[in-house]
C-alpha positions in Angstrom: -18.1 18.5 -2.2 -14.4 18.4 -1.6 -14.0 18.5 2.3 -10.1 19.6 3.0 -9.1 18.5 6.4 -5.8 20.2 7.5 -3.2 18.5 10.2 -2.5 19.1 13.8 -1.9 22.8 14.7 -2.3 23.7 11.1 -4.9 25.6 9.4 -6.5 26.4 6.0 -3.8 28.6 5.3 -1.8 25.1 5.0 0.6 25.1 1.5 -1.1 22.3 0.4 -4.8 23.3 1.1 -3.4 26.7 -0.7 -2.2 24.8 -3.6 -5.4 22.6 -3.8 -7.8 25.6 -3.6 -6.0 27.5 -6.2 -6.0 24.6 -8.8 -9.5 24.0 -8.1 -10.6 27.6 -8.6 -9.2 27.5 -12.2 -11.1 24.9 -12.8 -14.7 26.2 -11.7 -14.6 24.3 -8.6 -14.3 26.9 -6.1 -18.0 26.6 -4.9 -17.2 22.9 -4.1 -14.1 23.3 -2.0 -14.8 23.6 1.9 -11.6 23.9 4.2 -12.7 24.8 7.9 -10.8 25.8 10.9 -10.9 22.6 12.8 -11.4 22.7 16.7 -8.7 21.2 18.7 -11.4 18.5 20.4 -11.7 15.7 17.5 -15.1 15.2 18.8 -15.7 18.5 18.0 -13.9 18.2 14.7 -16.2 15.3 13.4 -19.3 17.1 14.3 -18.3 20.1 12.5 -17.6 18.1 9.4 -21.0 15.8 9.7 -22.9 19.3 10.0 -21.1 20.9 6.7 -21.7 17.6 4.9 -25.2 17.3 5.7 -25.6 20.9 4.9 -24.3 20.3 1.7 -26.4 17.3 0.9 -29.2 19.4 1.7 -28.6 22.1 -0.6 -26.5 20.2 -3.2 -27.5 16.7 -3.2 -26.2 16.1 -6.9 -22.4 16.7 -5.7 -20.6 13.7 -4.6 -18.6 14.2 -1.4 -14.8 13.9 -1.4 -12.7 14.1 1.8 -9.1 15.3 1.7 -6.8 15.0 4.7 -3.5 15.5 5.7 -1.7 14.2 8.5 -4.5 14.2 11.3 -6.7 15.4 8.8 -6.1 12.1 7.1 -7.1 10.2 10.2 -10.3 12.4 10.5 -10.9 11.7 6.5 -10.4 8.1 6.7 -13.2 8.1 9.4 -15.6 10.3 7.6 -14.9 8.2 4.3 -15.9 5.1 6.2 -19.0 6.7 7.6 -20.2 8.0 4.7 -18.6 5.4 1.9 -17.1 8.7 0.1 -13.8 8.7 -1.5 -10.9 10.4 0.2 -7.1 11.5 -0.7 -4.7 10.9 2.4 -1.6 13.0 2.4 1.0 11.5 5.1 -2.3 10.4 7.1 -2.1 9.5 11.0 -2.7 6.0 11.3 -2.5 5.5 15.3 -3.7 9.0 16.5 -4.3 8.5 19.8 -0.8 6.9 20.2 0.7 9.3 18.4 -1.1 12.7 19.7 -0.8 11.5 23.4 2.8 12.6 23.7 1.4 16.5 22.4 -1.2 17.0 25.2 -0.7 20.8 26.4 -0.5 24.0 25.3 1.0 25.2 21.9 0.2 27.7 19.2 -0.8 27.3 15.6 1.6 27.2 12.9 0.1 30.1 10.8 -0.7 32.3 13.4 0.0 32.9 17.4 -3.4 31.9 18.5 -3.3 29.4 21.2 -4.0 25.9 20.8 -4.6 23.7 23.8 -4.5 19.9 23.3 -6.2 18.3 26.0 -5.8 14.6 27.9 -9.6 14.0 27.2 -8.8 14.4 23.3 -6.6 11.3 23.2 -9.7 9.4 24.1 -11.9 11.1 21.4 -9.0 10.2 19.0 -9.3 6.5 20.0 -13.1 6.6 19.5 -12.8 7.3 15.9 -10.3 4.6 15.0 -11.2 2.5 11.9 -9.8 -0.6 10.7 -8.1 -1.2 7.3 -10.9 0.0 4.7 -12.7 -2.7 3.3 -12.7 -0.9 -0.3 -9.1 0.8 -0.5 -9.4 1.7 -3.9 -11.8 4.4 -2.8 -8.6 5.8 -1.1 -5.9 7.7 -2.7 -3.0 7.6 -0.4 0.4 9.7 -0.7 3.1 8.3 2.1 6.6 9.7 1.9 9.5 7.6 3.1 11.0 10.5 4.1 8.4 11.6 6.8 10.1 12.6 9.8 7.0 12.8 11.8 5.1 9.4 11.0 6.0 6.1 9.9 5.1 5.5 6.5 5.2 1.8 6.7 2.1 1.8 8.7 0.6 4.1 6.3 1.2 1.7 3.5 0.1 -1.2 5.6 -3.1 0.3 6.8 -4.1 1.3 3.5 -2.7 -1.6 1.4 -4.7 -1.4 -1.8 -5.3 2.0 -2.3 -4.4 4.2 -5.3 -1.7 6.5 -5.2 2.0 6.3 -4.3 4.8 5.6 -1.5 7.0 8.8 -2.5 10.6 8.3 -2.2 11.9 10.6 0.2 10.6 13.8 0.8 9.2 14.7 3.8 6.1 15.0 6.4 4.9 18.2 4.9 5.5 16.9 1.4 7.4 20.0 0.5 7.5 18.6 -3.6 3.7 18.5 -3.3 3.6 20.4 -6.8 4.8 17.4 -8.5 1.9 15.1 -7.2 -1.0 17.6 -7.9 -2.4 16.6 -11.2 -2.6 12.8 -9.9 -4.6 14.0 -7.0 -6.9 16.2 -9.1 -7.2 13.6 -11.5 -8.4 11.2 -8.8 -11.0 13.9 -7.0 -12.5 15.0 -10.5 -13.1 11.2 -11.5 -14.7 10.7 -8.3 -17.0 13.9 -8.6 -18.4 12.4 -11.9 -18.8 8.9 -10.8 -19.8 8.6 -7.0 -23.2 9.2 -5.4 -23.8 10.1 -1.9 -25.8 7.2 0.4 
């Protein structure tokens, strides 16, 4: 199972999600790809992810879990990766979500539609409850952090996930607009983990 978690106010229609989904289809892995629309509530998001993972474990126990997360989805992905001891790909991940998302409390719309998106004050506490220490086994992680990220501090990503696989990209941006240049390395990491990882 390859569980992709999009970022704040994003959706399964995001550029990176669509790129990875297309590449996995060419490899015959479309049945392994799961990319849900995430609720605004962090607690509901994690509950949904647990439900999806447990359904997968029940129906396809031989297929390992790999979690991929972008921005806020990277924060969720790290939490799930620690819980399930699963490998994870993190794309410009949020490290201090409660601090960074507090200023976004209020009403918004989604990036890929006009659908309303309400981020409530209580969600900040839900984010705080999901905080993780730096991973004890950073080699289970593949980090892409961009020095040109205009939203998040790449130094925090690099410090929190020190010792992980992946790379620090000089320049680029929060959305990783040059993502196509790094797809092959990300897919190689995912495919290797699908071959060698077993679920607890």
